[in-house]
One Martini backbone bead per residue (centre of mass of N, CA, C, O) as a GRO file, in nm:
protein
   90
    1ILE     BB    1  -4.893  -2.765  -4.434
    2HIS     BB    2  -4.986  -2.568  -4.648
    3TRP     BB    3  -4.908  -2.312  -4.498
    4ALA     BB    4  -4.605  -2.375  -4.465
    5ASN     BB    5  -4.545  -2.402  -4.765
    6ASP     BB    6  -4.627  -2.117  -4.849
    7LEU     BB    7  -4.433  -1.966  -4.666
    8SER     BB    8  -4.157  -2.112  -4.765
    9THR     BB    9  -4.229  -2.057  -5.102
   10GLY     BB   10  -4.419  -1.821  -5.189
   11SER     BB   11  -4.649  -2.003  -5.338
   12ARG     BB   12  -4.502  -2.211  -5.474
   13VAL     BB   13  -4.538  -2.468  -5.740
   14PRO     BB   14  -4.477  -2.772  -5.821
   15ASP     BB   15  -4.498  -3.014  -6.070
   16LEU     BB   16  -4.348  -3.215  -5.857
   17VAL     BB   17  -4.419  -3.457  -5.598
   18VAL     BB   18  -4.217  -3.659  -5.388
   19LEU     BB   19  -4.339  -3.929  -5.185
   20LEU     BB   20  -4.180  -4.102  -4.926
   21ASP     BB   21  -4.338  -4.352  -4.781
   22LEU     BB   22  -4.354  -4.396  -4.414
   23PRO     BB   23  -4.385  -4.535  -4.137
   24PRO     BB   24  -4.305  -4.401  -3.840
   25GLU     BB   25  -4.187  -4.653  -3.699
   26THR     BB   26  -3.973  -4.704  -3.915
   27GLY     BB   27  -3.825  -4.432  -3.909
   28LEU     BB   28  -3.759  -4.436  -3.602
   29ARG     BB   29  -3.600  -4.699  -3.607
   30ARG     BB   30  -3.376  -4.599  -3.800
   31LYS     BB   31  -3.300  -4.347  -3.597
   32ALA     BB   32  -3.235  -4.471  -3.304
   33SER     BB   33  -2.906  -4.472  -3.323
   34GLY     BB   34  -2.923  -4.170  -3.315
   35GLU     BB   35  -2.956  -3.846  -3.292
   36LEU     BB   36  -3.223  -3.650  -3.188
   37ASP     BB   37  -3.437  -3.424  -3.278
   38ARG     BB   38  -3.709  -3.243  -3.211
   39ILE     BB   39  -3.894  -3.395  -3.414
   40GLU     BB   40  -3.800  -3.692  -3.349
   41ARG     BB   41  -3.908  -3.664  -3.037
   42GLU     BB   42  -4.169  -3.694  -3.114
   43GLY     BB   43  -4.446  -3.849  -3.123
   44ARG     BB   44  -4.629  -4.068  -3.303
   45GLU     BB   45  -4.877  -3.887  -3.346
   46PHE     BB   46  -4.733  -3.661  -3.492
   47HIS     BB   47  -4.628  -3.835  -3.732
   48GLU     BB   48  -4.910  -3.922  -3.827
   49LEU     BB   49  -5.015  -3.636  -3.892
   50VAL     BB   50  -4.807  -3.565  -4.103
   51ARG     BB   51  -4.860  -3.797  -4.293
   52SER     BB   52  -5.161  -3.740  -4.335
   53GLY     BB   53  -5.121  -3.460  -4.459
   54TYR     BB   54  -4.960  -3.552  -4.711
   55LEU     BB   55  -5.169  -3.757  -4.817
   56GLU     BB   56  -5.391  -3.548  -4.859
   57LEU     BB   57  -5.246  -3.373  -5.062
   58SER     BB   58  -5.217  -3.605  -5.272
   59ARG     BB   59  -5.528  -3.648  -5.311
   60ASN     BB   60  -5.591  -3.345  -5.409
   61GLU     BB   61  -5.312  -3.378  -5.622
   62PRO     BB   62  -5.236  -3.636  -5.819
   63GLU     BB   63  -5.086  -3.491  -6.066
   64ARG     BB   64  -4.839  -3.384  -5.861
   65TRP     BB   65  -4.825  -3.662  -5.717
   66LEU     BB   66  -4.577  -3.905  -5.593
   67VAL     BB   67  -4.641  -4.207  -5.434
   68LEU     BB   68  -4.405  -4.394  -5.238
   69ASP     BB   69  -4.266  -4.682  -5.127
   70SER     BB   70  -3.977  -4.679  -4.928
   71ALA     BB   71  -3.940  -5.005  -4.925
   72GLU     BB   72  -3.845  -5.001  -5.185
   73PRO     BB   73  -3.626  -5.029  -5.406
   74LYS     BB   74  -3.421  -4.794  -5.530
   75ASN     BB   75  -3.447  -4.868  -5.834
   76ARG     BB   76  -3.759  -4.850  -5.844
   77ILE     BB   77  -3.785  -4.560  -5.760
   78TYR     BB   78  -3.617  -4.439  -5.983
   79GLU     BB   79  -3.786  -4.548  -6.224
   80THR     BB   80  -4.052  -4.409  -6.145
   81VAL     BB   81  -3.954  -4.120  -6.143
   82TRP     BB   82  -3.836  -4.114  -6.431
   83ALA     BB   83  -4.098  -4.180  -6.578
   84ARG     BB   84  -4.253  -3.928  -6.488
   85ILE     BB   85  -4.055  -3.716  -6.597
   86SER     BB   86  -4.057  -3.807  -6.890
   87GLN     BB   87  -4.356  -3.750  -6.938
   88MET     BB   88  -4.337  -3.441  -6.876
   89LEU     BB   89  -4.119  -3.383  -7.118
   90GLU     BB   90  -4.304  -3.459  -7.379
   0.00000   0.00000   0.00000
């Protein structure tokens, strides 16, 4: 994931990365009613590896990453993200 991010961003690094974490089975269940693209058709193991990769990145740079449970209500997610951004702007 790190290599792909470097390639796609020209090695630019954001000040904050917000990761809305969701277990793959929940995300796939949400998407099951619509047409699936190539990535969405990958097996559960693939999605677990991708999730694990992003969570590892967040553990390696906790000051840049804000990991949130995407099952939380939207307003709580908004408030948490806004609080973090407000801190950074001070």
